[in-house]
One Martini backbone bead per residue (centre of mass of N, CA, C, O) as a GRO file, in nm:
protein
  443
    1MET     BB    1   0.096   0.037   0.023
    2VAL     BB    2   0.074   0.356  -0.018
    3GLN     BB    3   0.184   0.621   0.119
    4THR     BB    4  -0.041   0.874   0.315
    5GLU     BB    5   0.167   1.040   0.494
    6TYR     BB    6   0.169   1.404   0.542
    7GLU     BB    7   0.425   1.568   0.701
    8VAL     BB    8   0.532   1.820   0.926
    9ALA     BB    9   0.795   1.944   1.063
   10LYS     BB   10   0.906   2.006   1.370
   11ASP     BB   11   1.058   2.169   1.636
   12THR     BB   12   1.307   1.956   1.781
   13GLY     BB   13   1.633   2.024   1.756
   14SER     BB   14   1.669   1.775   1.547
   15TRP     BB   15   1.776   1.630   1.265
   16ARG     BB   16   1.703   1.333   1.330
   17ASP     BB   17   1.406   1.384   1.402
   18GLY     BB   18   1.328   1.473   1.104
   19LEU     BB   19   1.331   1.175   0.979
   20SER     BB   20   1.027   1.108   1.087
   21TYR     BB   21   0.951   1.313   0.870
   22ARG     BB   22   0.731   1.355   0.581
   23VAL     BB   23   0.750   1.394   0.220
   24GLY     BB   24   0.588   1.161   0.153
   25VAL     BB   25   0.870   0.937   0.145
   26LEU     BB   26   1.045   1.171   0.248
   27PRO     BB   27   1.254   1.289   0.447
   28LEU     BB   28   1.279   1.610   0.521
   29PRO     BB   29   1.590   1.663   0.494
   30ILE     BB   30   1.613   1.524   0.216
   31PHE     BB   31   1.412   1.699   0.068
   32VAL     BB   32   1.558   1.968   0.112
   33LEU     BB   33   1.819   1.888  -0.028
   34LEU     BB   34   1.695   1.821  -0.305
   35PHE     BB   35   1.549   2.087  -0.354
   36ALA     BB   36   1.802   2.265  -0.353
   37ALA     BB   37   1.953   2.121  -0.583
   38VAL     BB   38   1.737   2.148  -0.804
   39GLY     BB   39   1.704   2.454  -0.785
   40ALA     BB   40   1.997   2.525  -0.862
   41LEU     BB   41   2.001   2.384  -1.139
   42THR     BB   42   1.769   2.545  -1.258
   43ALA     BB   43   1.888   2.834  -1.220
   44ALA     BB   44   2.159   2.736  -1.391
   45HIS     BB   45   2.079   2.557  -1.637
   46ALA     BB   46   2.174   2.231  -1.537
   47LEU     BB   47   1.950   2.060  -1.632
   48THR     BB   48   1.922   1.709  -1.691
   49THR     BB   49   1.877   1.363  -1.813
   50ASP     BB   50   2.014   1.255  -1.597
   51VAL     BB   51   1.922   1.006  -1.391
   52SER     BB   52   1.995   1.135  -1.117
   53ILE     BB   53   1.853   1.406  -1.161
   54MET     BB   54   1.568   1.285  -1.224
   55ILE     BB   55   1.519   1.144  -0.960
   56ALA     BB   56   1.526   1.400  -0.790
   57THR     BB   57   1.310   1.567  -0.939
   58LEU     BB   58   1.070   1.363  -0.919
   59ALA     BB   59   1.076   1.326  -0.614
   60VAL     BB   60   1.014   1.617  -0.542
   61GLY     BB   61   0.757   1.665  -0.710
   62GLY     BB   62   0.588   1.419  -0.612
   63SER     BB   63   0.605   1.469  -0.303
   64LEU     BB   64   0.487   1.754  -0.295
   65CYS     BB   65   0.214   1.694  -0.428
   66ALA     BB   66   0.125   1.474  -0.229
   67TRP     BB   67   0.137   1.648   0.023
   68LEU     BB   68  -0.071   1.861  -0.064
   69GLY     BB   69  -0.305   1.639  -0.098
   70GLY     BB   70  -0.264   1.554   0.234
   71VAL     BB   71  -0.321   1.790   0.436
   72ILE     BB   72  -0.621   1.730   0.397
   73PRO     BB   73  -0.798   1.472   0.509
   74GLN     BB   74  -1.049   1.480   0.320
   75VAL     BB   75  -0.882   1.489   0.056
   76ARG     BB   76  -0.712   1.236   0.099
   77ARG     BB   77  -0.962   1.035   0.098
   78LEU     BB   78  -1.019   1.134  -0.221
   79GLY     BB   79  -0.721   1.134  -0.359
   80GLY     BB   80  -0.534   1.388  -0.347
   81PRO     BB   81  -0.240   1.297  -0.413
   82ALA     BB   82  -0.308   1.188  -0.698
   83ILE     BB   83  -0.435   1.444  -0.815
   84THR     BB   84  -0.197   1.642  -0.775
   85ALA     BB   85   0.017   1.470  -0.927
   86ALA     BB   86  -0.161   1.449  -1.205
   87PHE     BB   87  -0.250   1.789  -1.231
   88LEU     BB   88  -0.087   2.029  -1.111
   89PRO     BB   89   0.153   2.046  -1.313
   90SER     BB   90  -0.026   2.114  -1.556
   91TYR     BB   91  -0.129   2.384  -1.446
   92LEU     BB   92   0.146   2.520  -1.400
   93LEU     BB   93   0.225   2.507  -1.697
   94TYR     BB   94  -0.014   2.674  -1.809
   95ARG     BB   95   0.080   2.928  -1.613
   96HIS     BB   96   0.398   2.948  -1.615
   97TRP     BB   97   0.521   2.822  -1.314
   98LEU     BB   98   0.738   2.665  -1.467
   99PRO     BB   99   1.033   2.598  -1.556
  100ALA     BB  100   1.140   2.550  -1.872
  101ASN     BB  101   1.382   2.351  -1.822
  102LEU     BB  102   1.223   2.150  -1.654
  103VAL     BB  103   1.012   2.074  -1.862
  104GLU     BB  104   1.200   1.983  -2.090
  105THR     BB  105   1.350   1.762  -1.930
  106VAL     BB  106   1.110   1.590  -1.832
  107THR     BB  107   0.990   1.538  -2.110
  108ALA     BB  108   1.231   1.398  -2.239
  109PHE     BB  109   1.262   1.171  -2.033
  110THR     BB  110   0.976   1.050  -2.049
  111LYS     BB  111   0.966   0.995  -2.361
  112ASN     BB  112   1.245   0.841  -2.401
  113THR     BB  113   1.202   0.612  -2.165
  114SER     BB  114   0.926   0.500  -2.069
  115PHE     BB  115   0.915   0.426  -1.742
  116ILE     BB  116   0.627   0.316  -1.702
  117TYR     BB  117   0.697   0.020  -1.793
  118LEU     BB  118   0.870  -0.049  -1.553
  119TYR     BB  119   0.655  -0.008  -1.342
  120ILE     BB  120   0.442  -0.206  -1.454
  121THR     BB  121   0.620  -0.451  -1.442
  122ALA     BB  122   0.666  -0.460  -1.135
  123ILE     BB  123   0.366  -0.468  -1.052
  124ILE     BB  124   0.261  -0.710  -1.212
  125VAL     BB  125   0.469  -0.929  -1.145
  126GLY     BB  126   0.455  -0.894  -0.837
  127SER     BB  127   0.145  -0.946  -0.801
  128ILE     BB  128   0.122  -1.217  -0.939
  129LEU     BB  129   0.351  -1.378  -0.782
  130GLY     BB  130   0.224  -1.282  -0.487
  131MET     BB  131  -0.014  -1.455  -0.528
  132ASN     BB  132  -0.276  -1.636  -0.482
  133ARG     BB  133  -0.375  -1.881  -0.692
  134LYS     BB  134  -0.680  -1.888  -0.632
  135VAL     BB  135  -0.736  -1.591  -0.672
  136LEU     BB  136  -0.641  -1.574  -0.963
  137LEU     BB  137  -0.820  -1.787  -1.102
  138GLN     BB  138  -1.097  -1.671  -1.009
  139GLY     BB  139  -1.066  -1.364  -1.081
  140LEU     BB  140  -1.020  -1.363  -1.394
  141VAL     BB  141  -1.309  -1.468  -1.451
  142LYS     BB  142  -1.507  -1.295  -1.264
  143ILE     BB  143  -1.434  -0.994  -1.354
  144LEU     BB  144  -1.589  -0.995  -1.635
  145VAL     BB  145  -1.879  -0.959  -1.539
  146PRO     BB  146  -1.885  -0.666  -1.416
  147LEU     BB  147  -1.757  -0.539  -1.666
  148LEU     BB  148  -1.978  -0.604  -1.874
  149ALA     BB  149  -2.221  -0.493  -1.719
  150GLY     BB  150  -2.115  -0.200  -1.693
  151SER     BB  151  -2.079  -0.134  -1.994
  152LEU     BB  152  -2.375  -0.177  -2.086
  153LEU     BB  153  -2.510   0.018  -1.882
  154ALA     BB  154  -2.349   0.273  -1.961
  155LEU     BB  155  -2.445   0.280  -2.254
  156LEU     BB  156  -2.746   0.306  -2.196
  157LEU     BB  157  -2.755   0.552  -1.998
  158GLY     BB  158  -2.588   0.745  -2.174
  159SER     BB  159  -2.786   0.750  -2.413
  160LEU     BB  160  -3.035   0.852  -2.259
  161ALA     BB  161  -2.904   1.112  -2.152
  162GLY     BB  162  -2.834   1.234  -2.426
  163ALA     BB  163  -3.127   1.247  -2.529
  164ALA     BB  164  -3.235   1.427  -2.291
  165LEU     BB  165  -3.016   1.662  -2.385
  166GLY     BB  166  -3.032   1.666  -2.715
  167LEU     BB  167  -2.846   1.446  -2.826
  168HIS     BB  168  -2.681   1.274  -3.061
  169MET     BB  169  -2.587   0.948  -3.099
  170SER     BB  170  -2.357   1.000  -3.319
  171THR     BB  171  -2.198   1.161  -3.084
  172VAL     BB  172  -2.209   1.034  -2.802
  173ILE     BB  173  -2.090   0.752  -2.848
  174PRO     BB  174  -1.807   0.814  -3.002
  175MET     BB  175  -1.725   1.094  -2.820
  176VAL     BB  176  -1.791   0.967  -2.515
  177LEU     BB  177  -1.851   0.671  -2.437
  178VAL     BB  178  -1.613   0.523  -2.573
  179PRO     BB  179  -1.361   0.683  -2.466
  180VAL     BB  180  -1.402   0.608  -2.163
  181MET     BB  181  -1.370   0.274  -2.258
  182ALA     BB  182  -1.080   0.263  -2.441
  183GLY     BB  183  -0.793   0.270  -2.256
  184GLY     BB  184  -0.711   0.568  -2.321
  185VAL     BB  185  -0.470   0.702  -2.525
  186GLY     BB  186  -0.281   0.504  -2.685
  187GLU     BB  187  -0.520   0.263  -2.691
  188GLY     BB  188  -0.768   0.476  -2.756
  189ALA     BB  189  -0.777   0.775  -2.866
  190ILE     BB  190  -0.590   0.739  -3.109
  191PRO     BB  191  -0.724   0.500  -3.260
  192LEU     BB  192  -0.997   0.637  -3.282
  193SER     BB  193  -0.917   0.890  -3.445
  194LEU     BB  194  -0.803   0.731  -3.684
  195GLY     BB  195  -1.057   0.565  -3.746
  196TYR     BB  196  -1.253   0.797  -3.787
  197ALA     BB  197  -1.097   0.939  -4.013
  198GLU     BB  198  -1.113   0.706  -4.215
  199ILE     BB  199  -1.426   0.675  -4.223
  200GLN     BB  200  -1.491   1.009  -4.246
  201HIS     BB  201  -1.267   1.181  -4.376
  202GLY     BB  202  -1.092   1.320  -4.154
  203ASN     BB  203  -0.937   1.478  -3.874
  204ALA     BB  204  -0.743   1.342  -3.634
  205GLY     BB  205  -0.661   1.589  -3.462
  206GLU     BB  206  -0.949   1.699  -3.406
  207LEU     BB  207  -1.060   1.442  -3.278
  208LEU     BB  208  -0.855   1.426  -3.045
  209ALA     BB  209  -0.935   1.702  -2.914
  210HIS     BB  210  -1.220   1.578  -2.828
  211ILE     BB  211  -1.135   1.307  -2.679
  212LEU     BB  212  -0.915   1.364  -2.462
  213PRO     BB  213  -1.084   1.516  -2.242
  214VAL     BB  214  -1.266   1.279  -2.175
  215VAL     BB  215  -1.047   1.090  -2.068
  216LEU     BB  216  -0.934   1.278  -1.844
  217PHE     BB  217  -1.197   1.325  -1.682
  218ALA     BB  218  -1.265   1.032  -1.623
  219ASN     BB  219  -1.012   0.988  -1.455
  220LEU     BB  220  -1.079   1.195  -1.235
  221VAL     BB  221  -1.341   1.066  -1.138
  222ALA     BB  222  -1.214   0.791  -1.065
  223ILE     BB  223  -1.026   0.899  -0.845
  224VAL     BB  224  -1.242   1.007  -0.655
  225LEU     BB  225  -1.394   0.738  -0.623
  226ALA     BB  226  -1.156   0.586  -0.502
  227GLY     BB  227  -1.139   0.757  -0.247
  228CYS     BB  228  -1.427   0.690  -0.151
  229LEU     BB  229  -1.386   0.381  -0.133
  230ASN     BB  230  -1.165   0.392   0.079
  231SER     BB  231  -1.342   0.521   0.297
  232LEU     BB  232  -1.557   0.300   0.299
  233GLY     BB  233  -1.360   0.071   0.386
  234SER     BB  234  -1.286   0.201   0.661
  235ARG     BB  235  -1.584   0.198   0.772
  236TYR     BB  236  -1.640  -0.092   0.600
  237PRO     BB  237  -1.456  -0.374   0.613
  238ALA     BB  238  -1.652  -0.594   0.478
  239LEU     BB  239  -1.621  -0.460   0.173
  240THR     BB  240  -1.308  -0.540   0.201
  241GLY     BB  241  -0.970  -0.681   0.106
  242ASN     BB  242  -0.730  -0.489   0.070
  243GLY     BB  243  -0.670  -0.617  -0.246
  244VAL     BB  244  -0.858  -0.850  -0.228
  245LEU     BB  245  -1.103  -0.985  -0.429
  246GLN     BB  246  -1.162  -1.255  -0.249
  247PRO     BB  247  -1.276  -1.486  -0.045
  248VAL     BB  248  -1.036  -1.707   0.107
  249SER     BB  249  -0.854  -1.944   0.201
  250ASN     BB  250  -0.570  -1.801   0.290
  251SER     BB  251  -0.576  -1.520   0.232
  252THR     BB  252  -0.402  -1.243   0.075
  253ALA     BB  253  -0.200  -0.987   0.040
  254PHE     BB  254  -0.012  -0.773  -0.111
  255LEU     BB  255   0.314  -0.877  -0.140
  256SER     BB  256   0.253  -1.099   0.131
  257ALA     BB  257   0.222  -1.380   0.045
  258PRO     BB  258   0.219  -1.686   0.173
  259LEU     BB  259   0.396  -1.920   0.092
  260GLU     BB  260   0.544  -2.200   0.171
  261GLU     BB  261   0.793  -2.004   0.243
  262LYS     BB  262   1.027  -1.816   0.403
  263LEU     BB  263   1.277  -1.642   0.232
  264PRO     BB  264   1.568  -1.515   0.167
  265LEU     BB  265   1.637  -1.174   0.053
  266THR     BB  266   1.860  -1.122  -0.159
  267ILE     BB  267   2.019  -0.928  -0.377
  268GLU     BB  268   2.029  -1.140  -0.603
  269ARG     BB  269   1.723  -1.207  -0.601
  270LEU     BB  270   1.618  -0.923  -0.663
  271PHE     BB  271   1.764  -0.896  -0.933
  272ALA     BB  272   1.646  -1.146  -1.068
  273ALA     BB  273   1.351  -1.048  -1.055
  274SER     BB  274   1.391  -0.795  -1.224
  275ALA     BB  275   1.497  -0.939  -1.479
  276PHE     BB  276   1.250  -1.118  -1.519
  277GLY     BB  277   1.045  -0.893  -1.568
  278ILE     BB  278   1.190  -0.774  -1.817
  279ALA     BB  279   1.175  -1.031  -1.985
  280LEU     BB  280   0.867  -1.036  -2.006
  281TYR     BB  281   0.844  -0.765  -2.150
  282LEU     BB  282   1.013  -0.840  -2.400
  283LEU     BB  283   0.820  -1.062  -2.488
  284GLY     BB  284   0.582  -0.869  -2.524
  285VAL     BB  285   0.711  -0.701  -2.749
  286LEU     BB  286   0.748  -0.933  -2.947
  287LEU     BB  287   0.446  -1.013  -2.963
  288HIS     BB  288   0.351  -0.738  -3.063
  289ALA     BB  289   0.506  -0.758  -3.339
  290LEU     BB  290   0.338  -1.020  -3.427
  291ILE     BB  291   0.013  -0.946  -3.302
  292ALA     BB  292  -0.066  -0.653  -3.197
  293PHE     BB  293  -0.038  -0.667  -2.881
  294PRO     BB  294  -0.006  -0.543  -2.591
  295ALA     BB  295   0.267  -0.580  -2.397
  296PRO     BB  296   0.141  -0.576  -2.105
  297VAL     BB  297  -0.059  -0.806  -2.166
  298MET     BB  298   0.144  -1.023  -2.243
  299MET     BB  299   0.290  -1.014  -1.975
  300LEU     BB  300   0.051  -1.091  -1.801
  301ILE     BB  301  -0.003  -1.366  -1.930
  302LEU     BB  302   0.272  -1.490  -1.867
  303ALA     BB  303   0.258  -1.459  -1.558
  304VAL     BB  304   0.003  -1.628  -1.518
  305LEU     BB  305   0.103  -1.893  -1.640
  306LEU     BB  306   0.337  -1.931  -1.442
  307LYS     BB  307   0.170  -1.929  -1.182
  308VAL     BB  308  -0.034  -2.155  -1.249
  309SER     BB  309   0.194  -2.377  -1.314
  310ASN     BB  310   0.417  -2.374  -1.083
  311LEU     BB  311   0.736  -2.323  -1.192
  312LEU     BB  312   0.828  -2.137  -0.975
  313PRO     BB  313   1.010  -2.036  -0.732
  314SER     BB  314   0.953  -1.899  -0.428
  315TRP     BB  315   1.179  -1.681  -0.427
  316LEU     BB  316   1.079  -1.536  -0.686
  317ASP     BB  317   0.805  -1.450  -0.589
  318GLN     BB  318   0.904  -1.284  -0.341
  319ALA     BB  319   1.097  -1.094  -0.489
  320ALA     BB  320   0.890  -0.971  -0.689
  321ALA     BB  321   0.706  -0.858  -0.467
  322THR     BB  322   0.917  -0.663  -0.346
  323VAL     BB  323   0.970  -0.497  -0.599
  324GLY     BB  324   0.678  -0.400  -0.633
  325ARG     BB  325   0.661  -0.247  -0.363
  326PHE     BB  326   0.884  -0.047  -0.413
  327PHE     BB  327   0.744   0.093  -0.653
  328ALA     BB  328   0.476   0.167  -0.514
  329VAL     BB  329   0.608   0.355  -0.289
  330THR     BB  330   0.842   0.532  -0.467
  331VAL     BB  331   0.724   0.586  -0.787
  332THR     BB  332   0.439   0.694  -0.824
  333TYR     BB  333   0.459   1.012  -0.788
  334PRO     BB  334   0.687   1.069  -0.989
  335LEU     BB  335   0.529   0.960  -1.230
  336LEU     BB  336   0.286   1.153  -1.220
  337PHE     BB  337   0.450   1.408  -1.252
  338ALA     BB  338   0.576   1.346  -1.528
  339VAL     BB  339   0.309   1.307  -1.685
  340ALA     BB  340   0.189   1.588  -1.627
  341VAL     BB  341   0.414   1.746  -1.776
  342ALA     BB  342   0.437   1.570  -2.059
  343LEU     BB  343   0.105   1.439  -2.109
  344THR     BB  344  -0.091   1.680  -1.964
  345PRO     BB  345  -0.301   1.893  -2.099
  346TRP     BB  346  -0.486   2.152  -1.971
  347SER     BB  347  -0.657   2.228  -2.218
  348ALA     BB  348  -0.798   1.950  -2.231
  349VAL     BB  349  -0.928   1.961  -1.956
  350LYS     BB  350  -1.100   2.217  -2.006
  351GLU     BB  351  -1.273   2.102  -2.243
  352ALA     BB  352  -1.418   1.887  -2.046
  353LEU     BB  353  -1.596   2.124  -1.878
  354HIS     BB  354  -1.851   2.072  -2.007
  355PRO     BB  355  -2.149   2.017  -1.872
  356THR     BB  356  -2.242   1.780  -2.050
  357ASN     BB  357  -1.987   1.612  -2.030
  358LEU     BB  358  -1.976   1.590  -1.725
  359LEU     BB  359  -2.239   1.435  -1.690
  360LEU     BB  360  -2.183   1.191  -1.871
  361ILE     BB  361  -1.914   1.097  -1.754
  362THR     BB  362  -2.006   1.062  -1.463
  363LEU     BB  363  -2.224   0.852  -1.525
  364ILE     BB  364  -2.042   0.633  -1.644
  365VAL     BB  365  -1.851   0.594  -1.404
  366LEU     BB  366  -2.070   0.537  -1.193
  367THR     BB  367  -2.195   0.292  -1.331
  368LEU     BB  368  -1.951   0.110  -1.339
  369THR     BB  369  -1.885   0.117  -1.037
  370ALA     BB  370  -2.163   0.028  -0.922
  371THR     BB  371  -2.180  -0.238  -1.075
  372GLY     BB  372  -1.929  -0.363  -0.953
  373PHE     BB  373  -2.034  -0.362  -0.666
  374VAL     BB  374  -2.297  -0.529  -0.700
  375VAL     BB  375  -2.191  -0.775  -0.863
  376GLY     BB  376  -1.961  -0.849  -0.674
  377ARG     BB  377  -2.139  -0.913  -0.430
  378TRP     BB  378  -2.314  -1.131  -0.573
  379MET     BB  379  -2.025  -1.299  -0.636
  380LYS     BB  380  -1.852  -1.293  -0.362
  381MET     BB  381  -1.705  -1.028  -0.370
  382PHE     BB  382  -1.535  -0.750  -0.320
  383PRO     BB  383  -1.689  -0.454  -0.396
  384ILE     BB  384  -1.458  -0.248  -0.396
  385GLU     BB  385  -1.270  -0.396  -0.591
  386THR     BB  386  -1.467  -0.420  -0.834
  387ALA     BB  387  -1.519  -0.118  -0.858
  388LEU     BB  388  -1.224  -0.038  -0.921
  389ILE     BB  389  -1.189  -0.202  -1.178
  390ASN     BB  390  -1.416  -0.061  -1.333
  391ALA     BB  391  -1.291   0.223  -1.308
  392CYS     BB  392  -1.034   0.150  -1.483
  393HIS     BB  393  -1.196   0.143  -1.755
  394THR     BB  394  -1.182   0.485  -1.734
  395GLY     BB  395  -0.894   0.514  -1.778
  396SER     BB  396  -0.563   0.651  -1.887
  397GLY     BB  397  -0.439   0.388  -1.867
  398GLY     BB  398  -0.168   0.312  -1.686
  399THR     BB  399  -0.167   0.584  -1.538
  400GLY     BB  400  -0.461   0.572  -1.444
  401ASP     BB  401  -0.433   0.320  -1.271
  402VAL     BB  402  -0.233   0.438  -1.076
  403ALA     BB  403  -0.410   0.674  -0.971
  404ILE     BB  404  -0.656   0.513  -0.878
  405LEU     BB  405  -0.508   0.304  -0.688
  406THR     BB  406  -0.373   0.519  -0.515
  407ALA     BB  407  -0.632   0.651  -0.406
  408ALA     BB  408  -0.715   0.351  -0.286
  409GLU     BB  409  -0.471   0.184  -0.180
  410ARG     BB  410  -0.459  -0.062  -0.443
  411LEU     BB  411  -0.206  -0.174  -0.630
  412GLU     BB  412  -0.266  -0.489  -0.625
  413LEU     BB  413  -0.488  -0.452  -0.875
  414MET     BB  414  -0.331  -0.416  -1.145
  415PRO     BB  415  -0.391  -0.671  -1.314
  416PHE     BB  416  -0.702  -0.618  -1.328
  417ALA     BB  417  -0.680  -0.332  -1.443
  418GLN     BB  418  -0.545  -0.420  -1.710
  419ILE     BB  419  -0.783  -0.577  -1.811
  420ALA     BB  420  -0.985  -0.343  -1.815
  421THR     BB  421  -0.814  -0.148  -1.990
  422ARG     BB  422  -0.684  -0.315  -2.221
  423ILE     BB  423  -0.896  -0.530  -2.300
  424GLY     BB  424  -1.151  -0.360  -2.276
  425GLY     BB  425  -1.049  -0.137  -2.469
  426ALA     BB  426  -0.992  -0.312  -2.720
  427ILE     BB  427  -1.281  -0.410  -2.756
  428THR     BB  428  -1.416  -0.134  -2.782
  429VAL     BB  429  -1.260  -0.029  -3.029
  430THR     BB  430  -1.304  -0.261  -3.226
  431LEU     BB  431  -1.615  -0.265  -3.231
  432THR     BB  432  -1.661   0.028  -3.314
  433LEU     BB  433  -1.507   0.023  -3.587
  434LEU     BB  434  -1.663  -0.209  -3.713
  435ILE     BB  435  -1.943  -0.079  -3.704
  436LEU     BB  436  -1.877   0.185  -3.858
  437ARG     BB  437  -1.770   0.048  -4.115
  438THR     BB  438  -2.029  -0.106  -4.181
  439LEU     BB  439  -2.215   0.141  -4.198
  440ALA     BB  440  -2.055   0.292  -4.421
  441HIS     BB  441  -2.078   0.056  -4.639
  442GLY     BB  442  -2.407   0.049  -4.627
  443ARG     BB  443  -2.459   0.339  -4.779
   0.00000   0.00000   0.00000
């Protein structure tokens, strides 16, 4: 579970005492030291994409944003740290309140390295291998039911609401309803805009400008709902498995599942687990080149097959789980900060704030989430967990899943979130384009 205590150090009179107070996950004195160093480099225009400098820069930015979002307890419970880390830097950039050289450097580093895939690799492989096998086997099959039910109900209610607002279905469905459930930006909004442009003989750039704000605002609504669900789980513990999808005998929580025995986690074993996760991702990239299926999904499938087959030694499962937890605790907010600066245009967020769009998008996300809650409970799963997975179906790709699950403090659900986002989004996009192409040829 990602740390969500954001405290300000008091005057204790001791530098060492200050180490017990944190800004994000950084002890206050270390945060101050890094902040001063990054600030000096920025002022001197000496900030570069050197990996050490970028680690410090993103750690400072992500920790500060997360701390600001957690200052007010009520806001923190609604996912404030994730929201501020995911959107505040974008707003500051829009207002020209971030130094230009910092923006340029962070953007170049984020786009050139695509380090989000390293993060997702660690989280997915760690959570899959650290899971109880029974939870995994039952969950992968059962989670598709609330996901499908939520998608169909959201499509129906969204269409009815659009008609009630006087909007034409030919606009509401492809430009609002489908983008919300399309799987994000790279796997959803962009393929949709290109497909629409080809079918309609239109401009893909203009179409993307209309679709992208819808995706971004849906992600914001899902983050807020995730924070609300986290608060609900704290008040009513029986509704949540705290990251476990369903009650089972000997069920376990994320990344700490007792396997056959606890084995010593040496440095060599942790490195081996890290390399193994990267190897699975590389195989996913290779399979993507061969069959054009998203690499993270192929990696997820490979990890599931290995876990289900019980071929891996227990020490590798435990080491991969530990690596995943390290990334969940330390890299989440720096990653959100980087993506907000490099890939989240505030102008697109503003465009999504049209009252009609807001109403429809909120209705779709609420419908999906509520359906996941109700159907999950009916299927004897923990309703908060199934609601969160359905909410991830409306997220903006892998980054959206990170933000949503961070707000809910349940990053252990990442494998199921990837199913909802990647596979659910791919099915949504594919079916939509096939239907539109068929209709276009039938005219």
